[in-house]
DRENTORKOL-3810 file (N, C-alpha, C; in nm, 4 decimals):
REM DRENTORKOL-3810
@n.u->-22.1864; n.v->-17.4102; n.w->26.4344; ca.u->-22.2359; ca.v->-17.4308; ca.w->26.5684; c.u->-22.1766; c.v->-17.5494; c.w->26.6517
@n.u->-22.0720; n.v->-17.5287; n.w->26.7187; ca.u->-22.0020; ca.v->-17.6260; ca.w->26.8091; c.u->-22.0858; c.v->-17.6354; c.w->26.9308
@n.u->-22.0493; n.v->-17.7480; n.w->26.9975; ca.u->-22.0997; ca.v->-17.7748; ca.w->27.1347; c.u->-22.0026; c.v->-17.7181; c.w->27.2557
@n.u->-21.8716; n.v->-17.6931; n.w->27.2233; ca.u->-21.7931; ca.v->-17.6605; ca.w->27.3130; c.u->-21.7639; c.v->-17.4887; c.w->27.2840
@n.u->-21.7142; n.v->-17.4134; n.w->27.4111; ca.u->-21.6655; ca.v->-17.3001; ca.w->27.3631; c.u->-21.5101; c.v->-17.2696; c.w->27.3760
@n.u->-21.4470; n.v->-17.1856; n.w->27.3228; ca.u->-21.2783; ca.v->-17.1723; ca.w->27.3139; c.u->-21.2513; c.v->-17.1587; c.w->27.4266
@n.u->-21.1399; n.v->-17.2014; n.w->27.4804; ca.u->-21.0629; ca.v->-17.2116; ca.w->27.6098; c.u->-21.0325; c.v->-17.0376; c.w->27.6524
@n.u->-20.9921; n.v->-16.9533; n.w->27.5447; ca.u->-20.9723; ca.v->-16.8154; ca.w->27.5648; c.u->-21.0818; c.v->-16.7122; c.w->27.5919
@n.u->-21.1857; n.v->-16.7582; n.w->27.5917; ca.u->-21.3251; ca.v->-16.6741; ca.w->27.6152; c.u->-21.3080; c.v->-16.6454; c.w->27.7513
@n.u->-21.3565; n.v->-16.4906; n.w->27.7682; ca.u->-21.3570; ca.v->-16.4043; ca.w->27.8702; c.u->-21.4824; c.v->-16.4593; c.w->27.9686
@n.u->-21.5732; n.v->-16.4990; n.w->27.8886; ca.u->-21.7226; ca.v->-16.5556; ca.w->27.9562; c.u->-21.8035; c.v->-16.5377; c.w->27.8537
@n.u->-21.9474; n.v->-16.5507; n.w->27.9166; ca.u->-22.0523; ca.v->-16.5922; ca.w->27.7760; c.u->-22.1439; c.v->-16.4873; c.w->27.8122
@n.u->-22.2331; n.v->-16.4418; n.w->27.6774; ca.u->-22.3360; ca.v->-16.3428; ca.w->27.6853; c.u->-22.4471; c.v->-16.4020; c.w->27.6091
@n.u->-22.5513; n.v->-16.3497; n.w->27.7123; ca.u->-22.6957; ca.v->-16.3799; ca.w->27.6371; c.u->-22.7574; c.v->-16.2402; c.w->27.6201
@n.u->-22.8392; n.v->-16.2383; n.w->27.4931; ca.u->-22.9354; ca.v->-16.1171; ca.w->27.4901; c.u->-23.0520; c.v->-16.1162; c.w->27.5518
@n.u->-23.1005; n.v->-16.0379; n.w->27.6132; ca.u->-23.2060; ca.v->-16.0065; ca.w->27.7245; c.u->-23.3232; c.v->-16.0021; c.w->27.6364
@n.u->-23.4502; n.v->-16.0388; n.w->27.6783; ca.u->-23.5752; ca.v->-16.0407; ca.w->27.6122; c.u->-23.6238; c.v->-15.8840; c.w->27.6031
@n.u->-23.6606; n.v->-15.8281; n.w->27.4917; ca.u->-23.7035; ca.v->-15.7085; ca.w->27.4616; c.u->-23.5743; c.v->-15.6283; c.w->27.4252
@n.u->-23.4634; n.v->-15.6810; n.w->27.4426; ca.u->-23.3260; ca.v->-15.6047; ca.w->27.3666; c.u->-23.3069; c.v->-15.5084; c.w->27.4791
@n.u->-23.2016; n.v->-15.4102; n.w->27.4462; ca.u->-23.1808; ca.v->-15.3061; ca.w->27.5077; c.u->-23.0662; c.v->-15.3537; c.w->27.6060
@n.u->-23.0181; n.v->-15.4479; n.w->27.6360; ca.u->-22.9022; ca.v->-15.4851; ca.w->27.7327; c.u->-22.8562; c.v->-15.6465; c.w->27.7076
@n.u->-22.7802; n.v->-15.6744; n.w->27.7368; ca.u->-22.7174; ca.v->-15.8078; ca.w->27.7518; c.u->-22.7080; c.v->-15.8865; c.w->27.9126
@n.u->-22.6950; n.v->-16.0014; n.w->27.9228; ca.u->-22.6442; ca.v->-16.0495; ca.w->28.0442; c.u->-22.5233; c.v->-16.1180; c.w->28.0265
@n.u->-22.4086; n.v->-16.0796; n.w->28.1000; ca.u->-22.2780; ca.v->-16.1405; ca.w->28.1020; c.u->-22.2282; c.v->-16.2340; c.w->28.2105
@n.u->-22.1883; n.v->-16.3590; n.w->28.1966; ca.u->-22.1245; ca.v->-16.4375; ca.w->28.3163; c.u->-21.9612; c.v->-16.4541; c.w->28.2723
@n.u->-21.9007; n.v->-16.3883; n.w->28.3601; ca.u->-21.7590; ca.v->-16.4003; ca.w->28.3601; c.u->-21.6979; c.v->-16.4228; c.w->28.4942
@n.u->-21.5680; n.v->-16.4340; n.w->28.4861; ca.u->-21.4903; ca.v->-16.4378; ca.w->28.6178; c.u->-21.4293; c.v->-16.3164; c.w->28.6127
@n.u->-21.4155; n.v->-16.2122; n.w->28.5403; ca.u->-21.3635; ca.v->-16.0888; ca.w->28.5286; c.u->-21.4628; c.v->-16.0016; c.w->28.6292
@n.u->-21.3740; n.v->-15.8943; n.w->28.6863; ca.u->-21.4701; ca.v->-15.7885; ca.w->28.7542; c.u->-21.4837; c.v->-15.6799; c.w->28.6628
@n.u->-21.5980; n.v->-15.6450; n.w->28.6032; ca.u->-21.6393; ca.v->-15.5270; ca.w->28.4989; c.u->-21.6851; c.v->-15.4303; c.w->28.5712
@n.u->-21.6568; n.v->-15.3083; n.w->28.5416; ca.u->-21.6855; ca.v->-15.1517; ca.w->28.6065; c.u->-21.7006; c.v->-15.0769; c.w->28.4901
@n.u->-21.7781; n.v->-14.9742; n.w->28.5117; ca.u->-21.8185; ca.v->-14.8878; ca.w->28.4191; c.u->-21.9285; c.v->-14.8495; c.w->28.4000
@n.u->-21.9686; n.v->-14.7516; n.w->28.2948; ca.u->-22.1059; ca.v->-14.6769; ca.w->28.2641; c.u->-22.1784; c.v->-14.7903; c.w->28.1825
@n.u->-22.3004; n.v->-14.8135; n.w->28.2106; ca.u->-22.3769; ca.v->-14.9154; ca.w->28.1635; c.u->-22.3660; c.v->-15.0730; c.w->28.2485
@n.u->-22.2746; n.v->-15.1035; n.w->28.2984; ca.u->-22.2499; ca.v->-15.2035; ca.w->28.3689; c.u->-22.3058; c.v->-15.2248; c.w->28.5154
@n.u->-22.3984; n.v->-15.3187; n.w->28.5291; ca.u->-22.4555; ca.v->-15.3264; ca.w->28.6815; c.u->-22.4095; c.v->-15.4747; c.w->28.7234
@n.u->-22.3764; n.v->-15.5075; n.w->28.8233; ca.u->-22.3476; ca.v->-15.6323; ca.w->28.8590; c.u->-22.4628; c.v->-15.6897; c.w->28.9456
@n.u->-22.5243; n.v->-15.7989; n.w->28.8877; ca.u->-22.6572; ca.v->-15.8684; ca.w->28.9118; c.u->-22.6475; c.v->-15.9606; c.w->29.0226
@n.u->-22.5225; n.v->-16.0384; n.w->29.0053; ca.u->-22.5015; ca.v->-16.1700; ca.w->29.1013; c.u->-22.3440; c.v->-16.1612; c.w->29.1444
@n.u->-22.2936; n.v->-16.1583; n.w->29.2446; ca.u->-22.1514; ca.v->-16.1691; ca.w->29.2627; c.u->-22.1359; c.v->-16.3125; c.w->29.3152
@n.u->-22.0127; n.v->-16.3715; n.w->29.2754; ca.u->-21.9781; ca.v->-16.4923; ca.w->29.3269; c.u->-21.8330; c.v->-16.5438; c.w->29.2786
@n.u->-21.8241; n.v->-16.6847; n.w->29.2327; ca.u->-21.7202; ca.v->-16.7599; ca.w->29.1748; c.u->-21.7163; c.v->-16.6869; c.w->29.0334
@n.u->-21.8615; n.v->-16.6956; n.w->28.9801; ca.u->-21.8679; ca.v->-16.6452; ca.w->28.8525; c.u->-21.9568; c.v->-16.5278; c.w->28.8509
@n.u->-21.9296; n.v->-16.3980; n.w->28.8212; ca.u->-22.0005; ca.v->-16.2789; ca.w->28.8242; c.u->-22.1107; c.v->-16.2838; c.w->28.7211
@n.u->-22.2155; n.v->-16.2204; n.w->28.7499; ca.u->-22.3237; ca.v->-16.1840; ca.w->28.6392; c.u->-22.3407; c.v->-16.0434; c.w->28.6494
@n.u->-22.3565; n.v->-15.9665; n.w->28.5026; ca.u->-22.3570; ca.v->-15.8471; ca.w->28.5004; c.u->-22.4885; c.v->-15.8110; c.w->28.3958
@n.u->-22.5281; n.v->-15.7131; n.w->28.4136; ca.u->-22.6570; ca.v->-15.6601; ca.w->28.3036; c.u->-22.5637; c.v->-15.5434; c.w->28.2390
@n.u->-22.5617; n.v->-15.5585; n.w->28.0988; ca.u->-22.4772; ca.v->-15.4424; ca.w->28.0481; c.u->-22.5471; c.v->-15.3914; c.w->27.9355
@n.u->-22.5348; n.v->-15.2671; n.w->27.9341; ca.u->-22.6095; ca.v->-15.1924; ca.w->27.7994; c.u->-22.5447; c.v->-15.2313; c.w->27.6675
@n.u->-22.6339; n.v->-15.1777; n.w->27.5486; ca.u->-22.5802; ca.v->-15.2567; ca.w->27.4208; c.u->-22.4765; c.v->-15.1610; c.w->27.3827
@n.u->-22.4595; n.v->-15.0250; n.w->27.4372; ca.u->-22.3354; ca.v->-14.9423; ca.w->27.4170; c.u->-22.2024; c.v->-14.9931; c.w->27.4868
@n.u->-22.2456; n.v->-15.0267; n.w->27.6183; ca.u->-22.1168; ca.v->-15.0872; ca.w->27.7124; c.u->-22.0780; c.v->-15.2130; c.w->27.6475
@n.u->-22.1506; n.v->-15.3096; n.w->27.5980; ca.u->-22.1312; ca.v->-15.4083; ca.w->27.5109; c.u->-22.0180; c.v->-15.4107; c.w->27.3954
@n.u->-22.0568; n.v->-15.2945; n.w->27.3196; ca.u->-21.9748; ca.v->-15.2647; ca.w->27.2091; c.u->-21.8261; c.v->-15.2566; c.w->27.2611
@n.u->-21.8251; n.v->-15.1560; n.w->27.3652; ca.u->-21.6852; ca.v->-15.1403; ca.w->27.4188; c.u->-21.5862; c.v->-15.2610; c.w->27.4937
@n.u->-21.6818; n.v->-15.3383; n.w->27.5576; ca.u->-21.6373; ca.v->-15.4652; ca.w->27.6062; c.u->-21.5809; c.v->-15.5819; c.w->27.5233
@n.u->-21.6392; n.v->-15.5655; n.w->27.3799; ca.u->-21.6220; ca.v->-15.6565; ca.w->27.2810; c.u->-21.4651; c.v->-15.6181; c.w->27.2332
@n.u->-21.4411; n.v->-15.5166; n.w->27.2252; ca.u->-21.3127; ca.v->-15.4366; ca.w->27.1974; c.u->-21.2022; c.v->-15.5083; c.w->27.2779
@n.u->-21.2527; n.v->-15.5301; n.w->27.4031; ca.u->-21.1160; ca.v->-15.5485; ca.w->27.5063; c.u->-21.1106; c.v->-15.6876; c.w->27.5371
@n.u->-21.2146; n.v->-15.7587; n.w->27.5124; ca.u->-21.2397; ca.v->-15.8956; ca.w->27.5673; c.u->-21.3302; c.v->-15.9869; c.w->27.4539
@n.u->-21.2855; n.v->-16.1110; n.w->27.4483; ca.u->-21.3813; ca.v->-16.2223; ca.w->27.3640; c.u->-21.4618; c.v->-16.2890; c.w->27.4610
@n.u->-21.5948; n.v->-16.2642; n.w->27.4096; ca.u->-21.6832; ca.v->-16.3581; ca.w->27.4599; c.u->-21.7268; c.v->-16.4640; c.w->27.3908
@n.u->-21.8208; n.v->-16.5616; n.w->27.4313; ca.u->-21.8895; ca.v->-16.6562; ca.w->27.3671; c.u->-22.0384; c.v->-16.5943; c.w->27.3573
@n.u->-22.1119; n.v->-16.6291; n.w->27.2577; ca.u->-22.2575; ca.v->-16.5954; ca.w->27.2630; c.u->-22.3381; c.v->-16.7027; c.w->27.3145
@n.u->-22.4321; n.v->-16.7043; n.w->27.3891; ca.u->-22.4981; ca.v->-16.8000; ca.w->27.4254; c.u->-22.6520; c.v->-16.7974; c.w->27.3684
@n.u->-22.7070; n.v->-16.8710; n.w->27.2906; ca.u->-22.8287; ca.v->-16.8570; ca.w->27.2340; c.u->-22.8985; c.v->-16.9858; c.w->27.2835
@n.u->-23.0388; n.v->-16.9649; n.w->27.3299; ca.u->-23.1113; ca.v->-17.0621; ca.w->27.3958; c.u->-23.2550; c.v->-17.0713; c.w->27.2851
@n.u->-23.2661; n.v->-17.1820; n.w->27.2379; ca.u->-23.3873; ca.v->-17.2001; ca.w->27.1485; c.u->-23.5019; c.v->-17.2873; c.w->27.2369
@n.u->-23.6029; n.v->-17.3046; n.w->27.1922; ca.u->-23.7092; ca.v->-17.3789; ca.w->27.2549; c.u->-23.7418; c.v->-17.5020; c.w->27.1390
END
């Protein structure tokens, strides 16, 4: 577990409470079934279903963000 993310990552991903979907932060513009833009700006935030995330992982590299208490 390193403190820095690799430079070639397309964005960061965090798993939502209760499962069923992920939250993705990226500068890319994502579109498609199962992808909903939650907040647009310099860094876009998306809500992505599990199935859509499987497809995105094949196209792009993402860093997984894990938050511990």
